[in-house]
C-alpha positions in Angstrom: 95.6 122.6 36.9 95.5 125.3 39.6 97.9 128.2 39.0 98.7 130.4 42.0 100.4 133.7 41.2 101.0 137.2 42.4 98.2 139.4 41.0 97.2 143.0 41.1 94.1 143.1 43.4 92.7 145.6 40.8 92.5 142.9 38.2 88.8 142.8 37.3 88.3 139.1 38.3 90.3 139.5 41.6 88.3 142.7 42.4 85.0 140.9 41.8 86.0 138.1 44.1 87.2 140.5 46.8 83.9 142.5 46.6 82.0 139.2 46.8 84.0 138.3 50.0 83.4 141.8 51.5 79.6 141.5 50.8 79.5 138.1 52.5 81.4 139.4 55.6 79.0 142.4 55.8 76.0 140.1 55.7 77.4 137.8 58.4 79.1 140.1 60.9 78.6 143.5 62.5 80.7 146.3 60.9 82.9 146.6 64.0 83.9 142.9 63.6 84.8 143.1 59.9 88.6 143.4 59.5 89.0 142.8 55.8 91.4 145.0 53.8 90.0 147.3 51.2 91.2 146.6 47.6 93.5 149.6 47.6 95.1 148.5 50.8 96.1 145.2 49.2 98.7 146.9 47.0 100.9 147.9 49.9 104.6 146.8 49.6 104.1 144.9 52.9 101.3 142.8 51.4 101.8 139.8 49.1 98.6 139.3 47.2 97.9 136.1 45.2 95.2 134.6 43.1 94.5 131.0 42.1 93.1 130.3 38.7 92.2 127.4 36.5 92.8 128.4 32.9 92.1 132.1 32.7 89.4 132.1 35.4 90.5 133.5 38.8 88.7 131.4 41.4 90.4 132.4 44.7 92.3 135.1 46.5 94.7 135.3 49.5 97.2 137.6 50.9 100.1 137.7 53.4 100.5 140.9 55.3 104.1 141.2 56.7 104.0 142.6 60.2 106.7 143.1 62.8 107.7 139.6 63.8 104.8 137.7 62.1 102.8 137.4 59.0 99.0 137.7 58.8 96.8 135.8 56.4 94.2 138.2 54.8 91.6 138.2 52.0 91.2 134.4 51.8 88.2 133.7 49.5 87.2 131.1 47.0 84.4 131.5 44.5 81.5 129.4 46.0 81.1 127.5 42.7 84.8 126.5 42.8 84.9 125.2 46.4 86.1 121.7 46.9 88.6 121.8 44.0 91.7 122.5 46.1 91.8 126.3 45.4 92.1 127.3 49.1 94.7 124.6 49.8 96.8 125.8 46.9 96.6 129.4 48.1 97.4 128.4 51.7 100.5 126.5 50.5 101.7 129.6 48.6 101.1 132.0 51.5 103.1 129.7 53.8 105.9 129.4 51.2 105.9 133.2 50.9 106.1 133.6 54.7 109.0 131.3 54.8 110.7 133.1 52.0 110.6 136.4 53.9 111.8 134.6 57.0 108.7 135.1 59.2 108.7 132.9 62.3 104.9 132.6 62.6 101.8 133.3 60.7 98.5 134.4 62.3 95.0 135.0 61.2 91.6 136.3 62.3 88.5 134.6 60.9 84.8 134.8 61.6 83.2 132.4 64.1 80.5 131.4 61.5 83.0 130.4 58.8 83.2 126.7 59.6 84.8 125.7 56.3 87.6 128.2 56.9 88.2 126.8 60.4 88.6 123.3 58.9 91.0 124.7 56.2 93.2 126.4 58.7 93.3 123.5 61.1 94.2 121.2 58.1 97.1 123.5 57.5 98.4 123.3 61.0 96.9 126.4 62.5 95.8 126.3 66.2 93.7 128.7 68.3 95.4 131.7 69.9 94.4 135.0 71.4 94.0 138.3 69.8 97.1 139.8 68.3 98.3 143.1 66.7 95.5 145.7 66.8 92.7 143.2 67.3 90.5 143.2 70.4 88.6 140.2 71.7 85.4 140.0 69.7 82.5 137.6 70.0 82.5 136.9 66.2 86.3 136.5 65.9 88.5 133.4 66.1 92.2 133.8 66.1 94.7 131.2 65.0 98.4 130.8 64.4 101.1 128.5 63.0 104.8 128.5 63.9 107.0 128.1 60.8 
């Protein structure tokens, strides 16, 4: 059974996954196109950070950043060995539930153009393409998506 719960991003297993995600992003995209949040930034009161686990093993991370008028999905990552088990779907449902709980009208995200599995995940959850938002600029390696709640 997959358990999704709020977690301190400094939990050793969560930190390990976040570092793995950051290393992957650094290997795929130029530094100016990497918009991940550092681990210390994920403890902000405006960020709801969740992990998904099976048993005691944390296998995925995801966060909802509460912005003015919208929420932003951040730090979505699933351990490569655990992909295909429903971890990302469970995290997405929790993040959407959290956005509804704090009464956000829309959730948005930025993802890399090479992350095809992520594009499929977001589309499956009802996200559609949109333009840059917030502080983002148009970037060749970025895809922007949104979902009205």
